[in-house]
C-alpha positions as a LaTeX table, in Angstrom:
\begin{tabular}{lrrr}
\hline
Residue & $x$ (\AA) & $y$ (\AA) & $z$ (\AA) \\
\hline
Met1 & $-64.92$ & 99.17 & 112.63 \\
Arg2 & $-66.57$ & 97.41 & 115.56 \\
Met3 & $-66.89$ & 93.66 & 115.91 \\
Leu4 & $-68.42$ & 91.22 & 118.35 \\
Val5 & $-67.21$ & 87.66 & 118.77 \\
Ile6 & $-69.87$ & 85.34 & 120.25 \\
Gly7 & $-68.46$ & 81.97 & 121.23 \\
Asp8 & $-67.94$ & 79.83 & 124.29 \\
Glu9 & $-64.24$ & 79.12 & 123.68 \\
Gln10 & $-62.52$ & 81.94 & 125.60 \\
Asp11 & $-59.05$ & 81.33 & 124.14 \\
Leu12 & $-60.28$ & 81.23 & 120.54 \\
Ala13 & $-62.52$ & 84.28 & 120.98 \\
Ser14 & $-59.64$ & 86.23 & 122.53 \\
Ala15 & $-57.26$ & 85.22 & 119.74 \\
Ile16 & $-59.76$ & 86.32 & 117.06 \\
Lys17 & $-60.38$ & 89.61 & 118.87 \\
Lys18 & $-56.66$ & 90.29 & 119.26 \\
Gly19 & $-55.93$ & 89.40 & 115.63 \\
Leu20 & $-58.69$ & 91.65 & 114.34 \\
Glu21 & $-57.62$ & 94.49 & 116.63 \\
Met22 & $-54.25$ & 94.33 & 114.85 \\
Glu23 & $-56.24$ & 94.92 & 111.64 \\
Gly24 & $-57.86$ & 98.05 & 113.07 \\
Phe25 & $-61.02$ & 96.63 & 114.61 \\
Ala26 & $-62.33$ & 97.37 & 118.07 \\
Gly27 & $-64.64$ & 94.95 & 119.70 \\
Asp28 & $-66.08$ & 92.77 & 122.37 \\
Ile29 & $-66.41$ & 89.12 & 123.32 \\
Ala30 & $-69.55$ & 87.36 & 124.54 \\
Leu31 & $-69.11$ & 83.85 & 125.90 \\
Asp32 & $-72.76$ & 82.88 & 125.58 \\
Gly33 & $-75.83$ & 83.71 & 123.53 \\
Glu34 & $-77.62$ & 85.86 & 126.08 \\
Glu35 & $-74.60$ & 88.12 & 126.56 \\
Gly36 & $-74.12$ & 88.28 & 122.80 \\
Cys37 & $-77.74$ & 89.31 & 122.23 \\
His38 & $-77.49$ & 91.93 & 124.97 \\
Leu39 & $-74.30$ & 93.43 & 123.53 \\
Ala40 & $-75.81$ & 93.47 & 120.03 \\
Glu41 & $-78.76$ & 95.43 & 121.42 \\
Ile42 & $-76.69$ & 98.16 & 123.09 \\
His43 & $-73.74$ & 98.57 & 120.68 \\
Ala44 & $-73.51$ & 99.26 & 116.96 \\
Tyr45 & $-71.36$ & 96.51 & 115.44 \\
Asp46 & $-70.21$ & 96.31 & 111.86 \\
Ile47 & $-69.69$ & 92.56 & 112.03 \\
Ile48 & $-70.53$ & 89.72 & 114.40 \\
Ile49 & $-68.60$ & 86.45 & 114.38 \\
Leu50 & $-70.96$ & 83.82 & 115.75 \\
Asp51 & $-70.38$ & 80.26 & 116.91 \\
Leu52 & $-73.45$ & 78.04 & 116.80 \\
Asn53 & $-72.47$ & 75.84 & 119.76 \\
Leu54 & $-73.28$ & 78.07 & 122.70 \\
Pro55 & $-73.87$ & 76.87 & 126.26 \\
Asp56 & $-77.16$ & 78.64 & 126.93 \\
Arg57 & $-78.86$ & 79.25 & 123.61 \\
Asp58 & $-78.86$ & 77.85 & 120.09 \\
Gly59 & $-76.61$ & 79.93 & 117.85 \\
Leu60 & $-79.27$ & 80.03 & 115.14 \\
Asp61 & $-81.68$ & 81.62 & 117.65 \\
Val62 & $-79.01$ & 84.23 & 118.36 \\
Leu63 & $-78.66$ & 84.81 & 114.61 \\
Gln64 & $-82.40$ & 85.37 & 114.27 \\
His65 & $-82.35$ & 87.78 & 117.22 \\
Ile66 & $-79.53$ & 89.76 & 115.60 \\
Arg67 & $-81.40$ & 89.83 & 112.29 \\
His68 & $-84.49$ & 91.12 & 114.10 \\
Leu69 & $-82.36$ & 93.98 & 115.49 \\
Ser70 & $-80.72$ & 94.89 & 112.19 \\
Lys71 & $-80.28$ & 93.63 & 108.67 \\
Gln72 & $-77.21$ & 95.88 & 108.32 \\
Ile73 & $-74.91$ & 94.03 & 110.74 \\
Arg74 & $-72.78$ & 91.52 & 108.89 \\
Val75 & $-72.84$ & 88.07 & 110.53 \\
Leu76 & $-70.21$ & 85.44 & 109.86 \\
Ile77 & $-70.88$ & 82.04 & 111.40 \\
Leu78 & $-67.67$ & 80.36 & 112.59 \\
Thr79 & $-68.40$ & 76.87 & 113.86 \\
Ala80 & $-67.45$ & 73.22 & 113.88 \\
Leu81 & $-70.90$ & 72.45 & 112.43 \\
Ser82 & $-69.71$ & 72.73 & 108.85 \\
Asp83 & $-71.72$ & 70.05 & 107.03 \\
Thr84 & $-73.71$ & 71.22 & 104.02 \\
Pro85 & $-77.18$ & 71.14 & 105.67 \\
Ser86 & $-75.90$ & 73.25 & 108.60 \\
Arg87 & $-74.26$ & 75.78 & 106.25 \\
Val88 & $-77.40$ & 76.06 & 104.12 \\
Lys89 & $-79.62$ & 76.50 & 107.18 \\
Gly90 & $-77.37$ & 79.21 & 108.63 \\
Leu91 & $-77.23$ & 81.12 & 105.38 \\
Asn92 & $-80.98$ & 80.78 & 104.85 \\
Leu93 & $-81.63$ & 82.17 & 108.34 \\
Gly94 & $-79.63$ & 85.31 & 107.61 \\
Ala95 & $-75.91$ & 84.69 & 107.99 \\
Asp96 & $-73.81$ & 86.59 & 105.48 \\
Asp97 & $-71.05$ & 83.98 & 105.44 \\
Tyr98 & $-70.23$ & 80.63 & 107.03 \\
Leu99 & $-66.78$ & 79.29 & 107.86 \\
Gly100 & $-66.10$ & 75.89 & 109.38 \\
Lys101 & $-63.57$ & 75.06 & 112.09 \\
Pro102 & $-60.74$ & 74.46 & 111.95 \\
Phe103 & $-60.04$ & 77.56 & 109.91 \\
Asp104 & $-57.13$ & 79.65 & 108.68 \\
Phe105 & $-56.99$ & 83.14 & 110.19 \\
Glu106 & $-55.96$ & 84.67 & 106.86 \\
Glu107 & $-59.12$ & 83.26 & 105.28 \\
Leu108 & $-61.23$ & 84.63 & 108.15 \\
Lys109 & $-59.72$ & 88.10 & 107.62 \\
Ala110 & $-60.32$ & 87.88 & 103.85 \\
Arg111 & $-63.95$ & 86.89 & 104.36 \\
Ile112 & $-64.47$ & 89.76 & 106.82 \\
Arg113 & $-62.93$ & 92.25 & 104.39 \\
Ala114 & $-65.21$ & 90.95 & 101.62 \\
Leu115 & $-68.30$ & 91.27 & 103.81 \\
Leu116 & $-67.47$ & 94.84 & 104.76 \\
Arg117 & $-66.81$ & 96.13 & 101.23 \\
\hline
\end{tabular}
């Protein structure tokens, strides 16, 4: 399974990538929206973990770009913007799941497994 983590927090993105690699995933990290969109265009990912607070582009714009590329890629939003209106907007724009920060890594893994069933 291939995954892409799009988020501007290098340490967090690296920790998620490393933790998921221990679960059998292979993947990449993009530290901004443009890089994330580019990687999504050239690689086939099973799941994308997307932060909404990106330095160069709104995360919801990135979500819409990904959805334009493929409806098959699972997208889990992982962000500090976890109020109800933000969650509803993200899900309505095409996210498959939405998890607020701070989060428990075991819950993240469980949500990813559920999305990929």
